[in-house]
C-alpha positions in Angstrom: 17.5 8.7 3.4 13.3 7.8 2.8 12.3 10.0 0.2 9.1 9.7 -1.6 6.2 7.6 0.3 2.6 6.4 -1.1 -0.1 6.5 1.0 -3.1 4.4 -0.4 -6.3 5.0 1.3 -9.1 2.0 0.7 -12.9 1.7 2.1 -14.0 -1.7 2.1 -17.2 -2.7 0.9 -19.9 -3.4 3.3 -20.0 -6.5 3.9 -15.5 -7.3 2.5 -14.0 -5.7 5.8 -12.5 -8.7 6.8 -11.6 -9.9 2.5 -9.9 -6.7 2.9 -8.0 -7.4 5.8 -6.2 -10.7 4.5 -5.4 -9.4 1.0 -3.4 -6.7 2.7 -1.7 -9.1 5.2 -1.5 -11.7 2.2 0.6 -8.6 -0.1 3.0 -8.3 2.5 5.0 -11.3 1.3 4.6 -10.2 -2.7 6.5 -7.3 -2.0 9.1 -8.9 0.0 10.4 -9.4 -3.4 10.5 -5.6 -4.0 13.9 -4.3 -3.1 13.4 -0.7 -3.6 10.3 -0.9 -1.6 12.1 0.4 2.1 9.2 -0.1 4.1 5.9 -0.6 4.0 2.5 -1.4 6.0 -1.1 -1.1 5.6 -3.0 -0.7 8.5 -6.5 -0.9 9.8 -8.5 2.4 10.8 -11.6 2.1 11.5 -13.5 -1.1 10.7 -13.7 -0.4 7.0 -10.4 1.8 6.1 -6.9 0.6 5.3 -4.8 1.9 4.1 -1.1 1.5 2.7 1.5 3.1 3.4 5.2 2.5 1.6 8.5 4.4 1.3 11.3 4.7 -1.5 14.9 5.8 -1.7 13.3 7.5 -5.5 11.6 8.0 -7.8 12.7 4.4 -9.9 11.4 2.7 -6.8 7.8 4.3 -6.2 7.3 3.6 -9.8 8.5 -0.2 -10.0 6.1 -0.6 -6.9 3.5 0.5 -8.7 3.8 -1.6 -11.4 4.5 -4.6 -9.1 2.7 -7.4 -8.1 0.9 -5.8 -5.3 -1.0 -2.8 -7.1 -1.8 -5.1 -9.7 -3.3 -7.7 -7.2 -5.0 -4.0 -5.6 -6.9 -2.7 -8.8 -7.8 -6.4 -10.9 -10.1 -6.4 -6.6 -10.2 -3.1 -6.2 -14.2 -3.3 -7.3 -15.4 -6.6 -5.7 -13.5 -5.0 -2.6 -14.0 -1.3 -2.5 -16.2 1.3 -2.3 -14.2 3.3 -3.8 -10.9 3.3 -6.4 -8.2 3.9 -3.9 -6.7 7.4 -2.8 -3.0 7.0 -3.6 -1.2 10.1 -2.9 2.3 10.7 -3.6 3.8 12.6 -0.2 7.0 13.8 0.1 9.5 11.9 3.2 11.0 15.0 5.5 12.1 13.0 7.5 12.8 8.7 8.4 14.1 7.0 11.7 14.7 3.3 10.2 16.5 0.1 11.9 19.7 0.0 10.9 
C-alpha cells in the first residue's frame, strides 16, 4: 500500500505559465525512471497555480524522488519560473485505490 506522498504547490511567474505547463509535462519522462514512485501527477488548478502530487510505499522512495532528476530540474529553474519557492508538503497516505 502507498504510505507516503509529496504535494508541491507551484505559483508561476506572470508570463511563465505556459513554460511551467511544458516543464511539468516534460517531467513525466524523468519520473518514469523512478521505480519507487508509485504514482505521479502534475496538475493545473488555475491560470498560474500548479502542483505535483506523487506517492511512495516508503520513505526511501520519497527520498529517492526528492534527490532525483525531477526535483533537481525543478529547483534549477525555480527562480526563473515561480513567484515563490515551491511549497513542499509531506503528507501521509491514509488510503488509496490504484490500478492493478
